[in-house]
PDB file of the backbone (N, CA, C, O) and the ligand in Angstrom, with CONECT records:
HET     ZN  A 101       1
ATOM      1  N   UNK A   1       8.317  -7.786  11.549  1.00  0.00           N
ATOM      2  CA  UNK A   1       6.973  -7.717  11.087  1.00  0.00           C
ATOM      3  C   UNK A   1       6.847  -8.749  10.059  1.00  0.00           C
ATOM      4  O   UNK A   1       7.757  -8.971   9.261  1.00  0.00           O
ATOM      5  N   UNK A   2       5.629  -9.447  10.063  1.00  0.00           N
ATOM      6  CA  UNK A   2       5.379 -10.561   9.094  1.00  0.00           C
ATOM      7  C   UNK A   2       4.104 -10.196   8.421  1.00  0.00           C
ATOM      8  O   UNK A   2       3.227  -9.574   9.021  1.00  0.00           O
ATOM      9  N   UNK A   3       3.986 -10.585   7.141  1.00  0.00           N
ATOM     10  CA  UNK A   3       2.806 -10.344   6.412  1.00  0.00           C
ATOM     11  C   UNK A   3       2.184 -11.627   5.793  1.00  0.00           C
ATOM     12  O   UNK A   3       2.872 -12.362   5.085  1.00  0.00           O
ATOM     13  N   UNK A   4       0.938 -11.882   6.050  1.00  0.00           N
ATOM     14  CA  UNK A   4       0.309 -13.130   5.557  1.00  0.00           C
ATOM     15  C   UNK A   4      -0.172 -12.851   4.174  1.00  0.00           C
ATOM     16  O   UNK A   4      -1.307 -12.415   3.982  1.00  0.00           O
ATOM     17  N   UNK A   5       0.720 -13.110   3.142  1.00  0.00           N
ATOM     18  CA  UNK A   5       0.212 -13.054   1.687  1.00  0.00           C
ATOM     19  C   UNK A   5      -0.881 -13.999   1.439  1.00  0.00           C
ATOM     20  O   UNK A   5      -0.789 -15.175   1.794  1.00  0.00           O
ATOM     21  N   UNK A   6      -1.931 -13.518   0.831  1.00  0.00           N
ATOM     22  CA  UNK A   6      -3.064 -14.386   0.502  1.00  0.00           C
ATOM     23  C   UNK A   6      -2.677 -15.649  -0.269  1.00  0.00           C
ATOM     24  O   UNK A   6      -3.330 -16.688  -0.165  1.00  0.00           O
ATOM     25  N   UNK A   7      -1.434 -15.510  -1.162  1.00  0.00           N
ATOM     26  CA  UNK A   7      -1.107 -16.632  -2.108  1.00  0.00           C
ATOM     27  C   UNK A   7      -0.003 -17.367  -1.417  1.00  0.00           C
ATOM     28  O   UNK A   7      -0.071 -18.596  -1.413  1.00  0.00           O
ATOM     29  N   UNK A   8       1.003 -16.778  -0.832  1.00  0.00           N
ATOM     30  CA  UNK A   8       2.265 -17.508  -0.222  1.00  0.00           C
ATOM     31  C   UNK A   8       2.156 -17.879   1.225  1.00  0.00           C
ATOM     32  O   UNK A   8       2.835 -18.784   1.710  1.00  0.00           O
ATOM     33  N   UNK A   9       1.266 -17.145   1.930  1.00  0.00           N
ATOM     34  CA  UNK A   9       1.173 -17.405   3.375  1.00  0.00           C
ATOM     35  C   UNK A   9       1.950 -16.475   4.134  1.00  0.00           C
ATOM     36  O   UNK A   9       2.303 -15.410   3.627  1.00  0.00           O
ATOM     37  N   UNK A  10       2.257 -16.800   5.351  1.00  0.00           N
ATOM     38  CA  UNK A  10       3.014 -15.861   6.318  1.00  0.00           C
ATOM     39  C   UNK A  10       4.414 -15.723   5.908  1.00  0.00           C
ATOM     40  O   UNK A  10       5.073 -16.756   5.791  1.00  0.00           O
ATOM     41  N   UNK A  11       4.980 -14.539   5.664  1.00  0.00           N
ATOM     42  CA  UNK A  11       6.172 -14.271   5.057  1.00  0.00           C
ATOM     43  C   UNK A  11       6.840 -13.073   5.944  1.00  0.00           C
ATOM     44  O   UNK A  11       6.142 -12.265   6.557  1.00  0.00           O
ATOM     45  N   UNK A  12       8.146 -13.047   5.945  1.00  0.00           N
ATOM     46  CA  UNK A  12       9.012 -11.943   6.412  1.00  0.00           C
ATOM     47  C   UNK A  12       8.800 -10.617   5.735  1.00  0.00           C
ATOM     48  O   UNK A  12       8.543 -10.547   4.533  1.00  0.00           O
ATOM     49  N   UNK A  13       8.910  -9.574   6.509  1.00  0.00           N
ATOM     50  CA  UNK A  13       8.738  -8.226   5.890  1.00  0.00           C
ATOM     51  C   UNK A  13       9.770  -8.011   4.688  1.00  0.00           C
ATOM     52  O   UNK A  13       9.480  -7.361   3.683  1.00  0.00           O
ATOM     53  N   UNK A  14      10.921  -8.585   4.883  1.00  0.00           N
ATOM     54  CA  UNK A  14      12.013  -8.241   3.880  1.00  0.00           C
ATOM     55  C   UNK A  14      11.664  -8.739   2.512  1.00  0.00           C
ATOM     56  O   UNK A  14      12.298  -8.308   1.548  1.00  0.00           O
ATOM     57  N   UNK A  15      10.680  -9.635   2.350  1.00  0.00           N
ATOM     58  CA  UNK A  15      10.182 -10.038   0.981  1.00  0.00           C
ATOM     59  C   UNK A  15       9.372  -8.944   0.297  1.00  0.00           C
ATOM     60  O   UNK A  15       9.233  -8.988  -0.925  1.00  0.00           O
ATOM     61  N   UNK A  16       8.825  -7.955   1.025  1.00  0.00           N
ATOM     62  CA  UNK A  16       7.813  -7.027   0.378  1.00  0.00           C
ATOM     63  C   UNK A  16       8.559  -5.612   0.337  1.00  0.00           C
ATOM     64  O   UNK A  16       9.589  -5.303   0.935  1.00  0.00           O
ATOM     65  N   UNK A  17       7.791  -4.842  -0.507  1.00  0.00           N
ATOM     66  CA  UNK A  17       8.219  -3.429  -0.688  1.00  0.00           C
ATOM     67  C   UNK A  17       6.913  -2.680  -0.492  1.00  0.00           C
ATOM     68  O   UNK A  17       5.873  -3.023  -1.055  1.00  0.00           O
ATOM     69  N   UNK A  18       7.014  -1.580   0.381  1.00  0.00           N
ATOM     70  CA  UNK A  18       5.780  -0.814   0.584  1.00  0.00           C
ATOM     71  C   UNK A  18       5.757   0.413  -0.408  1.00  0.00           C
ATOM     72  O   UNK A  18       6.757   1.105  -0.603  1.00  0.00           O
ATOM     73  N   UNK A  19       4.588   0.622  -0.994  1.00  0.00           N
ATOM     74  CA  UNK A  19       4.383   1.747  -2.001  1.00  0.00           C
ATOM     75  C   UNK A  19       3.557   2.786  -1.469  1.00  0.00           C
ATOM     76  O   UNK A  19       3.076   3.615  -2.241  1.00  0.00           O
ATOM     77  N   UNK A  20       3.306   2.846  -0.071  1.00  0.00           N
ATOM     78  CA  UNK A  20       2.601   3.951   0.507  1.00  0.00           C
ATOM     79  C   UNK A  20       1.078   3.651   0.592  1.00  0.00           C
ATOM     80  O   UNK A  20       0.640   2.502   0.518  1.00  0.00           O
ATOM     81  N   UNK A  21       0.326   4.709   0.746  1.00  0.00           N
ATOM     82  CA  UNK A  21      -1.152   4.755   0.974  1.00  0.00           C
ATOM     83  C   UNK A  21      -1.862   4.055  -0.034  1.00  0.00           C
ATOM     84  O   UNK A  21      -1.645   4.329  -1.214  1.00  0.00           O
ATOM     85  N   UNK A  22      -2.728   3.138   0.303  1.00  0.00           N
ATOM     86  CA  UNK A  22      -3.576   2.517  -0.739  1.00  0.00           C
ATOM     87  C   UNK A  22      -4.816   3.425  -1.051  1.00  0.00           C
ATOM     88  O   UNK A  22      -5.315   4.224  -0.257  1.00  0.00           O
ATOM     89  N   UNK A  23      -5.221   3.185  -2.290  1.00  0.00           N
ATOM     90  CA  UNK A  23      -6.539   3.963  -2.625  1.00  0.00           C
ATOM     91  C   UNK A  23      -6.137   5.457  -2.842  1.00  0.00           C
ATOM     92  O   UNK A  23      -7.044   6.288  -2.848  1.00  0.00           O
ATOM     93  N   UNK A  24      -4.925   5.836  -3.011  1.00  0.00           N
ATOM     94  CA  UNK A  24      -4.513   7.213  -3.316  1.00  0.00           C
ATOM     95  C   UNK A  24      -4.577   7.476  -4.813  1.00  0.00           C
ATOM     96  O   UNK A  24      -3.805   6.877  -5.561  1.00  0.00           O
ATOM     97  N   UNK A  25      -5.363   8.247  -5.226  1.00  0.00           N
ATOM     98  CA  UNK A  25      -5.546   8.470  -6.659  1.00  0.00           C
ATOM     99  C   UNK A  25      -4.329   9.164  -7.217  1.00  0.00           C
ATOM    100  O   UNK A  25      -3.818  10.074  -6.566  1.00  0.00           O
ATOM    101  N   UNK A  26      -3.832   8.794  -8.377  1.00  0.00           N
ATOM    102  CA  UNK A  26      -2.754   9.479  -9.008  1.00  0.00           C
ATOM    103  C   UNK A  26      -3.138  10.464  -9.934  1.00  0.00           C
ATOM    104  O   UNK A  26      -4.064  10.158 -10.685  1.00  0.00           O
ATOM    105  N   UNK A  27      -2.613  11.629 -10.053  1.00  0.00           N
ATOM    106  CA  UNK A  27      -2.963  12.657 -10.981  1.00  0.00           C
ATOM    107  C   UNK A  27      -2.782  12.237 -12.500  1.00  0.00           C
ATOM    108  O   UNK A  27      -1.910  11.423 -12.806  1.00  0.00           O
ATOM    109  N   UNK A  28      -3.585  12.781 -13.402  1.00  0.00           N
ATOM    110  CA  UNK A  28      -3.229  12.467 -14.778  1.00  0.00           C
ATOM    111  C   UNK A  28      -2.102  13.315 -15.248  1.00  0.00           C
ATOM    112  O   UNK A  28      -2.051  14.524 -15.024  1.00  0.00           O
ATOM    113  N   UNK A  29      -1.166  12.626 -15.928  1.00  0.00           N
ATOM    114  CA  UNK A  29       0.091  13.350 -16.267  1.00  0.00           C
ATOM    115  C   UNK A  29       0.008  14.500 -17.432  1.00  0.00           C
ATOM    116  O   UNK A  29       0.966  15.239 -17.661  1.00  0.00           O
ATOM    117  N   UNK A  30      -1.097  14.569 -18.066  1.00  0.00           N
ATOM    118  CA  UNK A  30      -1.186  15.408 -19.253  1.00  0.00           C
ATOM    119  C   UNK A  30      -1.916  16.685 -18.766  1.00  0.00           C
ATOM    120  O   UNK A  30      -2.202  17.543 -19.601  1.00  0.00           O
ATOM    121  N   UNK A  31      -2.239  16.863 -17.429  1.00  0.00           N
ATOM    122  CA  UNK A  31      -2.767  18.014 -17.000  1.00  0.00           C
ATOM    123  C   UNK A  31      -1.852  19.191 -16.859  1.00  0.00           C
ATOM    124  O   UNK A  31      -0.659  18.997 -16.627  1.00  0.00           O
ATOM    125  N   UNK A  32      -2.346  20.424 -16.987  1.00  0.00           N
ATOM    126  CA  UNK A  32      -1.446  21.517 -16.901  1.00  0.00           C
ATOM    127  C   UNK A  32      -0.756  21.588 -15.563  1.00  0.00           C
ATOM    128  O   UNK A  32       0.432  21.907 -15.526  1.00  0.00           O
ATOM    129  N   UNK A  33      -1.443  21.305 -14.434  1.00  0.00           N
ATOM    130  CA  UNK A  33      -0.850  21.493 -13.123  1.00  0.00           C
ATOM    131  C   UNK A  33      -0.432  20.011 -12.644  1.00  0.00           C
ATOM    132  O   UNK A  33      -0.551  19.733 -11.451  1.00  0.00           O
ATOM    133  N   UNK A  34       0.022  19.122 -13.496  1.00  0.00           N
ATOM    134  CA  UNK A  34       0.274  17.725 -13.080  1.00  0.00           C
ATOM    135  C   UNK A  34       1.491  17.764 -12.175  1.00  0.00           C
ATOM    136  O   UNK A  34       1.503  16.984 -11.223  1.00  0.00           O
ATOM    137  N   UNK A  35       2.588  18.640 -12.376  1.00  0.00           N
ATOM    138  CA  UNK A  35       3.816  18.609 -11.474  1.00  0.00           C
ATOM    139  C   UNK A  35       3.321  18.914 -10.140  1.00  0.00           C
ATOM    140  O   UNK A  35       3.741  18.203  -9.227  1.00  0.00           O
ATOM    141  N   UNK A  36       2.485  19.864  -9.863  1.00  0.00           N
ATOM    142  CA  UNK A  36       2.096  20.376  -8.552  1.00  0.00           C
ATOM    143  C   UNK A  36       1.236  19.164  -7.894  1.00  0.00           C
ATOM    144  O   UNK A  36       1.313  18.880  -6.699  1.00  0.00           O
ATOM    145  N   UNK A  37       0.435  18.512  -8.796  1.00  0.00           N
ATOM    146  CA  UNK A  37      -0.472  17.460  -8.221  1.00  0.00           C
ATOM    147  C   UNK A  37       0.322  16.206  -7.882  1.00  0.00           C
ATOM    148  O   UNK A  37       0.000  15.490  -6.934  1.00  0.00           O
ATOM    149  N   UNK A  38       1.353  15.951  -8.661  1.00  0.00           N
ATOM    150  CA  UNK A  38       2.190  14.735  -8.327  1.00  0.00           C
ATOM    151  C   UNK A  38       2.926  15.120  -6.994  1.00  0.00           C
ATOM    152  O   UNK A  38       2.950  14.266  -6.108  1.00  0.00           O
ATOM    153  N   UNK A  39       3.493  16.263  -6.792  1.00  0.00           N
ATOM    154  CA  UNK A  39       4.129  16.713  -5.650  1.00  0.00           C
ATOM    155  C   UNK A  39       3.248  16.588  -4.463  1.00  0.00           C
ATOM    156  O   UNK A  39       3.716  16.221  -3.385  1.00  0.00           O
ATOM    157  N   UNK A  40       2.057  16.862  -4.604  1.00  0.00           N
ATOM    158  CA  UNK A  40       1.038  16.731  -3.381  1.00  0.00           C
ATOM    159  C   UNK A  40       0.693  15.161  -3.231  1.00  0.00           C
ATOM    160  O   UNK A  40       0.500  14.670  -2.118  1.00  0.00           O
ATOM    161  N   UNK A  41       0.629  14.427  -4.384  1.00  0.00           N
ATOM    162  CA  UNK A  41       0.174  13.087  -4.154  1.00  0.00           C
ATOM    163  C   UNK A  41       1.346  12.203  -3.622  1.00  0.00           C
ATOM    164  O   UNK A  41       1.047  11.208  -2.962  1.00  0.00           O
ATOM    165  N   UNK A  42       2.586  12.476  -3.848  1.00  0.00           N
ATOM    166  CA  UNK A  42       3.782  11.786  -3.425  1.00  0.00           C
ATOM    167  C   UNK A  42       4.395  12.217  -2.136  1.00  0.00           C
ATOM    168  O   UNK A  42       4.832  11.413  -1.313  1.00  0.00           O
ATOM    169  N   UNK A  43       4.412  13.528  -1.986  1.00  0.00           N
ATOM    170  CA  UNK A  43       5.063  13.929  -0.792  1.00  0.00           C
ATOM    171  C   UNK A  43       4.281  14.665   0.324  1.00  0.00           C
ATOM    172  O   UNK A  43       4.730  14.785   1.463  1.00  0.00           O
ATOM    173  N   UNK A  44       3.092  15.145  -0.072  1.00  0.00           N
ATOM    174  CA  UNK A  44       2.271  15.877   0.941  1.00  0.00           C
ATOM    175  C   UNK A  44       1.103  15.025   1.435  1.00  0.00           C
ATOM    176  O   UNK A  44      -0.045  15.463   1.515  1.00  0.00           O
ATOM    177  N   UNK A  45       1.461  13.792   1.760  1.00  0.00           N
ATOM    178  CA  UNK A  45       0.419  12.942   2.258  1.00  0.00           C
ATOM    179  C   UNK A  45       0.115  13.067   3.779  1.00  0.00           C
ATOM    180  O   UNK A  45       0.896  13.687   4.501  1.00  0.00           O
ATOM    181  N   UNK A  46      -1.034  12.471   4.284  1.00  0.00           N
ATOM    182  CA  UNK A  46      -1.221  12.342   5.648  1.00  0.00           C
ATOM    183  C   UNK A  46      -0.283  11.288   6.107  1.00  0.00           C
ATOM    184  O   UNK A  46       0.107  10.401   5.348  1.00  0.00           O
ATOM    185  N   UNK A  47       0.112  11.390   7.462  1.00  0.00           N
ATOM    186  CA  UNK A  47       0.880  10.314   8.097  1.00  0.00           C
ATOM    187  C   UNK A  47       0.140  10.010   9.304  1.00  0.00           C
ATOM    188  O   UNK A  47       0.524  10.452  10.387  1.00  0.00           O
ATOM    189  N   UNK A  48      -0.891   9.289   9.197  1.00  0.00           N
ATOM    190  CA  UNK A  48      -1.874   8.929  10.418  1.00  0.00           C
ATOM    191  C   UNK A  48      -1.161   8.010  11.434  1.00  0.00           C
ATOM    192  O   UNK A  48      -0.394   7.112  11.087  1.00  0.00           O
ATOM    193  N   UNK A  49      -1.454   8.285  12.642  1.00  0.00           N
ATOM    194  CA  UNK A  49      -1.238   7.362  13.734  1.00  0.00           C
ATOM    195  C   UNK A  49      -2.394   6.610  14.041  1.00  0.00           C
ATOM    196  O   UNK A  49      -3.352   7.093  14.645  1.00  0.00           O
ATOM    197  N   UNK A  50      -2.326   5.285  13.591  1.00  0.00           N
ATOM    198  CA  UNK A  50      -3.499   4.510  13.688  1.00  0.00           C
ATOM    199  C   UNK A  50      -3.739   3.497  12.511  1.00  0.00           C
ATOM    200  O   UNK A  50      -2.799   3.160  11.790  1.00  0.00           O
ATOM    201  N   UNK A  51      -4.930   3.048  12.341  1.00  0.00           N
ATOM    202  CA  UNK A  51      -5.195   2.133  11.330  1.00  0.00           C
ATOM    203  C   UNK A  51      -5.050   2.840   9.981  1.00  0.00           C
ATOM    204  O   UNK A  51      -5.462   3.988   9.814  1.00  0.00           O
ATOM    205  N   UNK A  52      -4.477   2.153   9.064  1.00  0.00           N
ATOM    206  CA  UNK A  52      -4.035   2.808   7.760  1.00  0.00           C
ATOM    207  C   UNK A  52      -3.955   1.640   6.564  1.00  0.00           C
ATOM    208  O   UNK A  52      -3.386   0.562   6.733  1.00  0.00           O
ATOM    209  N   UNK A  53      -4.533   1.986   5.494  1.00  0.00           N
ATOM    210  CA  UNK A  53      -4.436   0.968   4.405  1.00  0.00           C
ATOM    211  C   UNK A  53      -3.205   1.276   3.484  1.00  0.00           C
ATOM    212  O   UNK A  53      -3.112   2.390   2.969  1.00  0.00           O
ATOM    213  N   UNK A  54      -2.386   0.436   3.298  1.00  0.00           N
ATOM    214  CA  UNK A  54      -1.156   0.510   2.410  1.00  0.00           C
ATOM    215  C   UNK A  54      -1.114  -0.459   1.274  1.00  0.00           C
ATOM    216  O   UNK A  54      -1.679  -1.552   1.331  1.00  0.00           O
ATOM    217  N   UNK A  55      -0.387  -0.009   0.169  1.00  0.00           N
ATOM    218  CA  UNK A  55      -0.118  -0.846  -0.931  1.00  0.00           C
ATOM    219  C   UNK A  55       1.249  -1.479  -0.733  1.00  0.00           C
ATOM    220  O   UNK A  55       2.224  -0.750  -0.550  1.00  0.00           O
ATOM    221  N   UNK A  56       1.355  -2.693  -0.758  1.00  0.00           N
ATOM    222  CA  UNK A  56       2.557  -3.406  -0.670  1.00  0.00           C
ATOM    223  C   UNK A  56       2.862  -4.493  -1.893  1.00  0.00           C
ATOM    224  O   UNK A  56       1.966  -5.103  -2.475  1.00  0.00           O
ATOM    225  N   UNK A  57       4.081  -4.612  -2.141  1.00  0.00           N
ATOM    226  CA  UNK A  57       4.363  -5.477  -3.364  1.00  0.00           C
ATOM    227  C   UNK A  57       5.178  -6.690  -2.872  1.00  0.00           C
ATOM    228  O   UNK A  57       6.204  -6.510  -2.217  1.00  0.00           O
ATOM    229  N   UNK A  58       4.738  -7.914  -3.177  1.00  0.00           N
ATOM    230  CA  UNK A  58       5.487  -9.094  -2.700  1.00  0.00           C
ATOM    231  C   UNK A  58       6.633  -9.373  -3.785  1.00  0.00           C
ATOM    232  O   UNK A  58       6.569 -10.283  -4.612  1.00  0.00           O
ATOM    233  N   UNK A  59       7.560  -8.573  -3.681  1.00  0.00           N
ATOM    234  CA  UNK A  59       8.635  -8.713  -4.739  1.00  0.00           C
ATOM    235  C   UNK A  59       9.431 -10.012  -4.692  1.00  0.00           C
ATOM    236  O   UNK A  59       9.838 -10.485  -5.753  1.00  0.00           O
ATOM    237  N   UNK A  60       9.711 -10.698  -3.388  1.00  0.00           N
ATOM    238  CA  UNK A  60      10.506 -11.999  -3.320  1.00  0.00           C
ATOM    239  C   UNK A  60       9.560 -13.068  -3.224  1.00  0.00           C
ATOM    240  O   UNK A  60       9.940 -14.122  -2.712  1.00  0.00           O
ATOM    241  N   UNK A  61       8.281 -12.948  -3.674  1.00  0.00           N
ATOM    242  CA  UNK A  61       7.391 -14.121  -3.561  1.00  0.00           C
ATOM    243  C   UNK A  61       6.629 -14.136  -4.845  1.00  0.00           C
ATOM    244  O   UNK A  61       7.207 -14.278  -5.922  1.00  0.00           O
ATOM    245  N   UNK A  62       5.301 -13.987  -4.738  1.00  0.00           N
ATOM    246  CA  UNK A  62       4.390 -14.350  -5.832  1.00  0.00           C
ATOM    247  C   UNK A  62       4.279 -13.093  -6.780  1.00  0.00           C
ATOM    248  O   UNK A  62       3.700 -13.171  -7.864  1.00  0.00           O
ATOM    249  N   UNK A  63       4.892 -11.871  -6.296  1.00  0.00           N
ATOM    250  CA  UNK A  63       4.785 -10.632  -7.088  1.00  0.00           C
ATOM    251  C   UNK A  63       3.414 -10.033  -7.196  1.00  0.00           C
ATOM    252  O   UNK A  63       3.099  -9.302  -8.135  1.00  0.00           O
ATOM    253  N   UNK A  64       2.677 -10.328  -6.306  1.00  0.00           N
ATOM    254  CA  UNK A  64       1.296  -9.721  -6.144  1.00  0.00           C
ATOM    255  C   UNK A  64       1.328  -8.404  -5.472  1.00  0.00           C
ATOM    256  O   UNK A  64       2.131  -8.184  -4.565  1.00  0.00           O
ATOM    257  N   UNK A  65       0.481  -7.525  -5.886  1.00  0.00           N
ATOM    258  CA  UNK A  65       0.203  -6.256  -5.284  1.00  0.00           C
ATOM    259  C   UNK A  65      -0.867  -6.589  -4.090  1.00  0.00           C
ATOM    260  O   UNK A  65      -1.842  -7.298  -4.341  1.00  0.00           O
ATOM    261  N   UNK A  66      -0.662  -6.082  -2.850  1.00  0.00           N
ATOM    262  CA  UNK A  66      -1.414  -6.412  -1.779  1.00  0.00           C
ATOM    263  C   UNK A  66      -1.931  -5.161  -1.060  1.00  0.00           C
ATOM    264  O   UNK A  66      -1.184  -4.183  -1.050  1.00  0.00           O
ATOM    265  N   UNK A  67      -3.094  -5.082  -0.472  1.00  0.00           N
ATOM    266  CA  UNK A  67      -3.559  -4.040   0.324  1.00  0.00           C
ATOM    267  C   UNK A  67      -3.489  -4.517   1.631  1.00  0.00           C
ATOM    268  O   UNK A  67      -4.126  -5.528   1.927  1.00  0.00           O
ATOM    269  N   UNK A  68      -2.708  -3.851   2.577  1.00  0.00           N
ATOM    270  CA  UNK A  68      -2.486  -4.157   3.860  1.00  0.00           C
ATOM    271  C   UNK A  68      -2.962  -3.163   4.833  1.00  0.00           C
ATOM    272  O   UNK A  68      -2.528  -2.011   4.840  1.00  0.00           O
ATOM    273  N   UNK A  69      -3.845  -3.596   5.651  1.00  0.00           N
ATOM    274  CA  UNK A  69      -4.498  -2.734   6.641  1.00  0.00           C
ATOM    275  C   UNK A  69      -3.609  -2.915   8.007  1.00  0.00           C
ATOM    276  O   UNK A  69      -3.540  -3.988   8.607  1.00  0.00           O
ATOM    277  N   UNK A  70      -2.982  -1.796   8.386  1.00  0.00           N
ATOM    278  CA  UNK A  70      -1.893  -1.909   9.400  1.00  0.00           C
ATOM    279  C   UNK A  70      -2.181  -0.765  10.383  1.00  0.00           C
ATOM    280  O   UNK A  70      -2.579   0.330   9.985  1.00  0.00           O
ATOM    281  N   UNK A  71      -1.964  -1.055  11.714  1.00  0.00           N
ATOM    282  CA  UNK A  71      -2.015  -0.002  12.730  1.00  0.00           C
ATOM    283  C   UNK A  71      -0.470   0.638  12.765  1.00  0.00           C
ATOM    284  O   UNK A  71       0.507  -0.052  13.053  1.00  0.00           O
ATOM    285  N   UNK A  72      -0.407   1.795  12.491  1.00  0.00           N
ATOM    286  CA  UNK A  72       0.975   2.392  12.374  1.00  0.00           C
ATOM    287  C   UNK A  72       1.543   2.589  13.771  1.00  0.00           C
ATOM    288  O   UNK A  72       2.750   2.805  13.883  1.00  0.00           O
ATOM    289  N   UNK A  73       0.835   2.535  14.740  1.00  0.00           N
ATOM    290  CA  UNK A  73       1.322   2.746  16.140  1.00  0.00           C
ATOM    291  C   UNK A  73       2.001   1.399  16.664  1.00  0.00           C
ATOM    292  O   UNK A  73       3.039   1.422  17.326  1.00  0.00           O
ATOM    293  N   UNK A  74       1.379   0.303  16.339  1.00  0.00           N
ATOM    294  CA  UNK A  74       1.781  -1.025  16.810  1.00  0.00           C
ATOM    295  C   UNK A  74       2.317  -1.949  15.785  1.00  0.00           C
ATOM    296  O   UNK A  74       2.879  -2.976  16.164  1.00  0.00           O
ATOM    297  N   UNK A  75       2.197  -1.680  14.490  1.00  0.00           N
ATOM    298  CA  UNK A  75       2.494  -2.522  13.346  1.00  0.00           C
ATOM    299  C   UNK A  75       1.730  -3.741  13.278  1.00  0.00           C
ATOM    300  O   UNK A  75       2.070  -4.684  12.564  1.00  0.00           O
ATOM    301  N   UNK A  76       0.612  -3.739  14.075  1.00  0.00           N
ATOM    302  CA  UNK A  76      -0.346  -4.913  13.924  1.00  0.00           C
ATOM    303  C   UNK A  76      -1.002  -4.919  12.617  1.00  0.00           C
ATOM    304  O   UNK A  76      -1.553  -3.897  12.208  1.00  0.00           O
ATOM    305  N   UNK A  77      -0.982  -6.007  11.929  1.00  0.00           N
ATOM    306  CA  UNK A  77      -1.613  -6.080  10.579  1.00  0.00           C
ATOM    307  C   UNK A  77      -2.989  -6.649  10.915  1.00  0.00           C
ATOM    308  O   UNK A  77      -3.136  -7.680  11.571  1.00  0.00           O
ATOM    309  N   UNK A  78      -3.990  -5.912  10.422  1.00  0.00           N
ATOM    310  CA  UNK A  78      -5.445  -6.323  10.641  1.00  0.00           C
ATOM    311  C   UNK A  78      -6.046  -7.098   9.509  1.00  0.00           C
ATOM    312  O   UNK A  78      -6.953  -7.907   9.704  1.00  0.00           O
ATOM    313  N   UNK A  79      -5.498  -6.832   8.223  1.00  0.00           N
ATOM    314  CA  UNK A  79      -6.115  -7.476   7.132  1.00  0.00           C
ATOM    315  C   UNK A  79      -5.143  -7.362   6.006  1.00  0.00           C
ATOM    316  O   UNK A  79      -4.450  -6.348   5.912  1.00  0.00           O
ATOM    317  N   UNK A  80      -5.041  -8.398   5.091  1.00  0.00           N
ATOM    318  CA  UNK A  80      -4.339  -8.465   3.857  1.00  0.00           C
ATOM    319  C   UNK A  80      -5.220  -9.050   2.766  1.00  0.00           C
ATOM    320  O   UNK A  80      -5.833 -10.102   2.949  1.00  0.00           O
ATOM    321  N   UNK A  81      -5.283  -8.358   1.620  1.00  0.00           N
ATOM    322  CA  UNK A  81      -5.995  -8.925   0.437  1.00  0.00           C
ATOM    323  C   UNK A  81      -5.221  -8.443  -0.665  1.00  0.00           C
ATOM    324  O   UNK A  81      -4.333  -7.597  -0.561  1.00  0.00           O
ATOM    325  N   UNK A  82      -5.615  -9.059  -1.832  1.00  0.00           N
ATOM    326  CA  UNK A  82      -5.001  -8.727  -3.187  1.00  0.00           C
ATOM    327  C   UNK A  82      -5.569  -7.357  -3.613  1.00  0.00           C
ATOM    328  O   UNK A  82      -6.776  -7.127  -3.540  1.00  0.00           O
ATOM    329  N   UNK A  83      -4.712  -6.491  -4.043  1.00  0.00           N
ATOM    330  CA  UNK A  83      -5.046  -5.257  -4.364  1.00  0.00           C
ATOM    331  C   UNK A  83      -6.160  -5.214  -5.427  1.00  0.00           C
ATOM    332  O   UNK A  83      -6.989  -4.304  -5.412  1.00  0.00           O
ATOM    333  N   UNK A  84      -6.181  -6.149  -6.307  1.00  0.00           N
ATOM    334  CA  UNK A  84      -7.241  -6.282  -7.284  1.00  0.00           C
ATOM    335  C   UNK A  84      -8.555  -6.439  -6.652  1.00  0.00           C
ATOM    336  O   UNK A  84      -9.520  -5.857  -7.147  1.00  0.00           O
ATOM    337  N   UNK A  85      -8.692  -7.196  -5.567  1.00  0.00           N
ATOM    338  CA  UNK A  85      -9.928  -7.318  -4.740  1.00  0.00           C
ATOM    339  C   UNK A  85     -10.381  -6.035  -4.112  1.00  0.00           C
ATOM    340  O   UNK A  85     -11.574  -5.779  -3.952  1.00  0.00           O
ATOM    341  N   UNK A  86      -9.419  -5.244  -3.764  1.00  0.00           N
ATOM    342  CA  UNK A  86      -9.697  -3.980  -3.057  1.00  0.00           C
ATOM    343  C   UNK A  86     -10.361  -2.997  -4.055  1.00  0.00           C
ATOM    344  O   UNK A  86     -11.241  -2.222  -3.681  1.00  0.00           O
ATOM    345  N   UNK A  87      -9.898  -3.050  -5.389  1.00  0.00           N
ATOM    346  CA  UNK A  87     -10.417  -2.194  -6.337  1.00  0.00           C
ATOM    347  C   UNK A  87     -11.892  -2.582  -6.704  1.00  0.00           C
ATOM    348  O   UNK A  87     -12.696  -1.747  -7.118  1.00  0.00           O
ATOM    349  N   UNK A  88     -12.189  -3.902  -6.524  1.00  0.00           N
ATOM    350  CA  UNK A  88     -13.519  -4.363  -6.999  1.00  0.00           C
ATOM    351  C   UNK A  88     -14.519  -4.043  -5.906  1.00  0.00           C
ATOM    352  O   UNK A  88     -15.722  -3.997  -6.163  1.00  0.00           O
ATOM    353  N   UNK A  89     -14.018  -3.811  -4.625  1.00  0.00           N
ATOM    354  CA  UNK A  89     -14.951  -3.679  -3.471  1.00  0.00           C
ATOM    355  C   UNK A  89     -15.591  -2.165  -3.458  1.00  0.00           C
ATOM    356  O   UNK A  89     -16.393  -1.841  -2.582  1.00  0.00           O
TER     357      UNK A  89
HETATM  358 ZN    ZN A 101       2.983 -13.714  -2.225  1.00  0.00          ZN2+
END
């Protein structure tokens, strides 16, 4: 699989690290139920078959955080953008 980094261009998957679902809110650590919420946020996620937005880090390239829209059934990548742009949208 190859990912077209908006800064570096088309690169091999081995240069990236996937950090899971994009747009997944992280619980506040100072809440009384923070441990249960972190368990849910980290381990009890949906695992959809189909188009999915993921957060990737270009560790061996420009070190940018990217939001990748990928079909989990075919690994077809439909869109890549900087994660900072995703937050602004
Ligand atoms: Zn890059």
